[in-house]
N, CA, C and O of each residue as an XYZ file, in Angstrom:
424
protein
N      27.464     86.490    125.601
C      26.482     85.947    126.701
C      27.392     84.757    127.162
O      28.039     84.073    126.369
N      27.380     84.586    128.440
C      28.129     83.521    129.096
C      27.081     82.508    129.318
O      26.003     82.675    129.889
N      27.634     81.242    128.689
C      26.859     80.170    128.935
C      27.385     79.195    129.714
O      27.188     78.028    129.378
N      28.060     79.456    130.758
C      28.791     78.914    131.868
C      27.686     78.563    133.021
O      26.968     79.488    133.400
N      27.547     77.484    133.496
C      26.612     77.141    134.600
C      27.615     76.406    135.877
O      28.348     75.419    135.804
N      27.359     77.188    136.881
C      28.274     76.564    137.960
C      27.638     75.624    138.845
O      26.532     75.955    139.273
N      28.122     74.502    139.211
C      27.730     73.473    140.057
C      28.450     73.166    141.297
O      29.680     73.141    141.252
N      27.847     72.933    142.382
C      28.437     72.686    143.650
C      29.100     71.266    143.576
O      28.478     70.269    143.211
N      30.247     71.262    143.906
C      30.933     69.871    143.921
C      31.718     69.616    145.234
O      32.333     68.555    145.345
N      31.730     70.396    146.088
C      32.132     70.117    147.540
C      32.231     71.130    148.425
O      32.314     72.242    147.904
N      32.248     71.086    149.662
C      32.511     72.225    150.618
C      34.045     72.441    150.691
O      34.883     71.551    150.839
N      34.284     73.831    150.558
C      35.834     74.212    150.735
C      36.488     73.615    151.909
O      37.634     73.194    151.754
N      35.881     73.509    153.156
C      36.482     72.966    154.192
C      36.711     71.522    154.265
O      37.309     70.976    155.193
N      36.198     70.908    153.219
C      36.418     69.406    153.105
C      37.863     69.205    152.468
O      38.369     68.088    152.570
N      38.393     69.979    151.972
C      39.800     69.843    151.250
C      40.910     70.609    151.957
O      40.887     71.839    151.980
N      41.816     69.954    152.493
C      42.869     70.587    153.089
C      43.984     70.661    152.129
O      43.951     70.099    151.035
N      44.994     71.383    152.570
C      46.096     71.754    151.480
C      46.743     70.456    150.838
O      47.185     69.530    151.520
N      46.750     70.485    149.650
C      47.348     69.268    149.100
C      46.246     68.128    148.688
O      46.584     67.172    147.990
N      45.075     68.269    149.103
C      43.995     67.390    148.836
C      43.526     67.259    147.313
O      43.707     68.229    146.578
N      42.991     66.215    146.859
C      42.624     66.155    145.468
C      41.187     65.331    145.540
O      41.012     64.299    146.188
N      40.339     65.917    144.846
C      39.244     64.920    144.622
C      38.605     64.804    143.216
O      38.910     65.658    142.384
N      37.861     63.948    142.932
C      37.428     63.641    141.633
C      35.951     63.740    141.627
O      35.332     62.996    142.387
N      35.267     64.618    140.817
C      33.884     64.905    140.881
C      33.357     64.516    139.382
O      34.142     64.530    138.434
N      32.236     64.234    139.256
C      31.571     64.080    137.771
C      30.329     65.110    137.796
O      29.449     65.085    138.657
N      30.388     65.985    136.760
C      29.220     67.015    136.621
C      28.909     66.556    135.017
O      29.723     66.604    134.095
N      27.636     66.143    134.952
C      27.130     65.472    133.537
C      27.944     64.514    133.106
O      28.033     63.464    133.740
N      28.646     64.727    131.984
C      29.547     63.733    131.383
C      31.146     64.060    131.539
O      31.996     63.448    130.893
N      31.433     65.042    132.425
C      32.672     65.611    132.600
C      33.165     64.833    134.069
O      32.491     64.725    135.094
N      34.375     64.398    133.854
C      35.149     63.787    134.889
C      36.204     64.969    135.368
O      37.119     65.269    134.602
N      36.083     65.549    136.475
C      36.721     66.715    136.891
C      37.531     66.413    138.017
O      37.019     65.640    138.826
N      38.865     66.907    138.308
C      39.797     66.719    139.250
C      39.896     68.252    139.856
O      40.208     69.262    139.226
N      39.559     68.152    141.198
C      39.669     69.476    141.930
C      40.924     69.367    142.999
O      41.058     68.403    143.752
N      41.792     70.456    142.957
C      43.004     70.363    143.677
C      42.830     71.527    144.511
O      42.219     72.523    144.124
N      43.428     71.399    145.800
C      43.596     72.458    146.798
C      45.075     72.726    146.852
O      45.800     71.758    147.081
N      45.596     73.858    146.680
C      46.965     74.208    146.727
C      47.063     75.416    147.644
O      46.861     76.533    147.167
N      47.349     75.270    148.873
C      47.261     76.305    150.044
C      45.749     76.797    150.044
O      44.830     76.001    150.238
N      45.539     78.158    149.816
C      44.210     78.572    149.834
C      43.598     78.784    148.417
O      42.625     79.512    148.219
N      44.197     78.143    147.528
C      43.850     78.163    146.066
C      43.078     76.888    145.834
O      43.401     75.917    146.518
N      42.007     76.755    144.877
C      41.248     75.697    144.519
C      41.509     75.779    142.899
O      41.611     76.868    142.335
N      41.603     74.578    142.232
C      41.950     74.632    140.658
C      40.954     73.219    140.261
O      40.768     72.279    141.033
N      40.429     73.332    138.983
C      39.844     72.259    138.449
C      40.457     72.015    137.178
O      40.829     72.955    136.476
N      40.581     70.894    136.853
C      41.128     70.397    135.521
C      40.294     69.139    134.939
O      39.376     68.633    135.586
N      40.584     68.800    134.004
C      39.987     67.307    133.275
C      40.575     66.347    134.236
O      41.744     66.481    134.600
N      39.806     65.362    134.673
C      40.182     64.384    135.645
C      40.802     63.123    134.933
O      41.154     62.159    135.613
N      40.933     63.132    133.588
C      41.569     61.997    132.845
C      42.845     62.482    132.167
O      42.776     63.512    131.496
N      44.065     61.800    132.286
C      45.345     62.240    131.566
C      45.183     62.395    130.128
O      44.400     61.627    129.569
N      45.791     63.255    129.456
C      45.350     63.376    128.039
C      46.352     62.219    127.288
O      46.157     61.866    126.125
N      47.338     61.742    128.043
C      48.169     60.639    127.123
C      47.554     59.274    127.324
O      47.445     58.609    126.294
N      47.117     58.707    128.484
C      46.498     57.676    128.631
C      45.373     57.537    129.476
O      45.388     58.317    130.428
N      44.407     56.780    129.412
C      43.085     56.942    130.377
C      43.505     56.653    131.625
O      43.256     55.536    132.079
N      44.204     57.593    132.385
C      44.576     57.428    133.897
C      43.708     58.718    134.501
O      43.539     59.827    133.995
N      43.224     58.182    135.750
C      42.636     59.120    136.602
C      43.450     59.833    137.400
O      44.145     59.238    138.222
N      43.498     61.405    137.269
C      44.570     62.062    137.875
C      44.263     62.100    139.200
O      45.308     62.076    139.850
N      43.230     62.152    139.935
C      43.047     61.993    141.347
C      43.940     60.730    141.852
O      44.226     60.755    143.049
N      44.376     59.720    141.152
C      45.171     58.587    141.601
C      46.725     59.203    141.497
O      47.685     58.586    141.956
N      46.816     60.186    140.993
C      48.324     60.627    140.593
C      49.030     61.249    141.915
O      48.495     61.299    143.022
N      50.141     61.646    141.641
C      51.131     62.144    142.736
C      51.126     63.678    142.581
O      51.433     64.207    141.513
N      50.765     64.389    143.694
C      50.862     65.650    143.673
C      51.966     66.233    144.502
O      52.130     65.904    145.677
N      52.737     67.120    143.866
C      53.994     67.787    144.620
C      53.718     69.321    144.059
O      53.663     69.626    142.868
N      53.560     70.206    145.171
C      53.393     71.545    144.854
C      52.410     71.762    143.859
O      51.294     71.326    144.143
N      52.546     72.359    142.697
C      51.434     72.708    141.841
C      51.625     71.885    140.629
O      51.308     72.323    139.523
N      52.137     70.694    140.797
C      52.325     69.648    139.697
C      51.742     68.356    139.950
O      51.964     67.773    141.011
N      50.938     67.819    138.957
C      50.321     66.574    139.384
C      50.865     65.329    138.227
O      50.551     65.375    137.038
N      51.529     64.487    138.692
C      51.999     63.345    138.122
C      51.009     62.153    137.601
O      50.503     61.487    138.504
N      50.720     61.852    136.457
C      49.898     60.792    136.027
C      50.389     59.334    136.663
O      51.579     59.024    136.708
N      49.635     58.736    137.005
C      49.917     57.455    137.753
C      50.265     56.367    136.777
O      50.790     55.318    137.151
N      49.969     56.620    135.525
C      50.494     55.665    134.567
C      51.867     55.555    134.068
O      52.536     54.531    134.205
N      52.327     56.742    133.420
C      53.453     56.781    132.709
C      54.436     57.909    133.227
O      55.481     58.146    132.622
N      54.051     58.621    134.411
C      54.762     59.681    134.870
C      54.950     60.912    134.242
O      55.851     61.699    134.531
N      53.913     61.118    133.194
C      53.950     62.598    132.614
C      53.289     63.452    133.639
O      52.577     62.970    134.520
N      53.514     64.639    133.523
C      52.943     65.516    134.460
C      52.378     66.858    133.933
O      52.693     67.331    132.841
N      51.476     67.456    134.846
C      50.689     68.647    134.451
C      50.770     69.744    135.463
O      50.782     69.461    136.661
N      50.836     71.170    134.984
C      50.872     72.112    136.084
C      49.348     72.254    136.313
O      48.538     72.487    135.415
N      49.045     72.078    137.667
C      47.701     72.249    137.896
C      47.025     73.348    137.823
O      45.813     73.338    137.609
N      47.806     74.581    138.014
C      47.281     75.958    137.842
C      46.907     76.447    136.518
O      46.022     77.269    136.276
N      47.744     75.801    135.612
C      47.344     76.182    134.026
C      46.797     75.088    133.064
O      46.230     75.315    131.995
N      47.086     73.716    133.671
C      46.605     72.552    132.777
C      47.759     72.283    131.870
O      47.601     71.267    131.193
N      48.928     72.955    131.670
C      49.857     72.567    130.743
C      50.704     71.392    131.008
O      51.250     71.141    132.082
N      50.762     70.685    129.912
C      51.635     69.409    130.141
C      52.854     69.851    130.196
O      53.238     70.638    129.330
N      53.712     69.428    131.237
C      55.138     69.678    131.626
C      56.108     68.792    131.653
O      57.256     69.107    131.965
N      55.673     67.308    131.255
C      56.647     66.320    131.303
C      56.103     65.176    130.508
O      55.012     64.632    130.676
N      57.023     64.884    129.613
C      56.568     63.587    128.712
C      56.352     62.521    129.524
O      56.807     62.449    130.666
N      55.582     61.562    128.924
C      55.050     61.436    127.554
C      53.583     62.441    127.311
O      52.953     62.481    126.254
N      53.306     63.075    128.342
C      52.048     64.065    128.124
C      52.707     65.190    127.370
O      53.761     65.749    127.676
N      51.865     65.456    126.254
C      52.101     66.410    125.514
C      50.819     67.451    125.126
O      51.004     68.500    124.508
N      49.773     67.088    125.490
C      48.245     67.838    125.238
C      47.980     68.247    126.676
O      47.993     67.516    127.666
N      47.717     69.660    126.604
C      47.411     70.305    127.946
C      45.943     69.782    128.488
O      45.040     69.478    127.709
N      45.827     69.721    129.832
C      44.617     69.395    130.391
C      43.558     70.751    130.113
O      43.884     71.938    130.072
N      42.274     70.189    129.950
C      41.206     71.272    130.141
C      41.145     71.773    131.460
O      41.257     70.956    132.374
N      40.965     73.132    131.760
C      40.915     73.773    132.766
C      39.318     74.041    132.885
O      38.674     74.252    131.857
N      38.722     74.031    134.095
C      37.455     74.449    134.350
C      37.426     75.789    135.302
O      38.212     75.967    136.233
N      36.529     76.577    134.966
C      36.409     77.870    135.891
C      35.859     77.397    137.338
O      34.957     76.567    137.445
N      36.335     77.855    138.158
C      36.154     77.422    139.629
C      35.958     78.662    140.332
O      36.576     79.692    140.063
N      35.052     78.547    141.276
C      34.899     79.805    142.502
C      34.494     79.272    143.628
O      33.919     78.184    143.604
N      34.711     79.907    144.746
C      34.440     79.451    146.026
C      33.306     80.530    146.626
O      33.656     81.705    146.736
N      32.132     80.190    146.961
C      30.991     81.101    147.305
C      30.525     80.543    148.531
O      30.156     79.368    148.533
N      30.491     81.212    149.558
C      29.782     80.739    150.821
C      30.286     79.500    151.455
O      29.555     78.727    152.074
N      31.635     79.323    151.272
C      32.313     77.969    151.649
C      31.975     76.783    150.746
O      32.324     75.649    151.072
N      31.358     77.002    149.712
C      31.131     76.061    148.567
C      32.050     75.996    147.391
O      32.325     77.086    146.890
N      32.544     75.000    146.888
C      33.254     74.962    145.674
C      32.366     74.901    144.425
O      31.563     73.968    144.406
N      32.374     75.591    143.562
C      31.712     75.786    142.334
C      32.469     75.424    141.195
O      33.575     75.963    141.160
N      32.198     74.667    140.249
C      32.918     74.324    139.169
C      32.066     74.724    137.867
O      30.939     74.230    137.826
N      32.376     75.394    137.000
C      31.693     75.913    135.709
C      31.858     74.909    134.644
O      32.924     74.328    134.442
N      30.657     74.696    133.890
C      30.447     73.767    132.910
C      29.872     74.674    131.756
O      28.907     75.390    132.022
N      30.316     74.681    130.716
C      29.789     75.460    129.313
C      28.744     74.485    128.830
O      28.883     73.281    128.618
N      27.414     75.419    128.666
C      26.453     74.599    128.021
C      26.630     74.186    126.726
O      25.784     73.475    126.185
């Protein structure tokens, strides 16, 4: 049985290609990225140091942490450059009726 509840976090039209927003759902800080026509949601805080990824630098499908330059693949959450070695949590995301919905497990 799926225990994921989806929450509206933004309108899809509010984000242009390359845009990044930070949202909070319950206790979870989440970063939502738009890459072309795709949307992705990851943990909003770097796994290496307490840095908000919404303040990071995005190039293509990579986000670079604003503190120490480590980076992550936005599509997979995988840490791809040191000092980051722990992958980011990814959140299920879907777009329905023009709304971005992010899933949180109960």
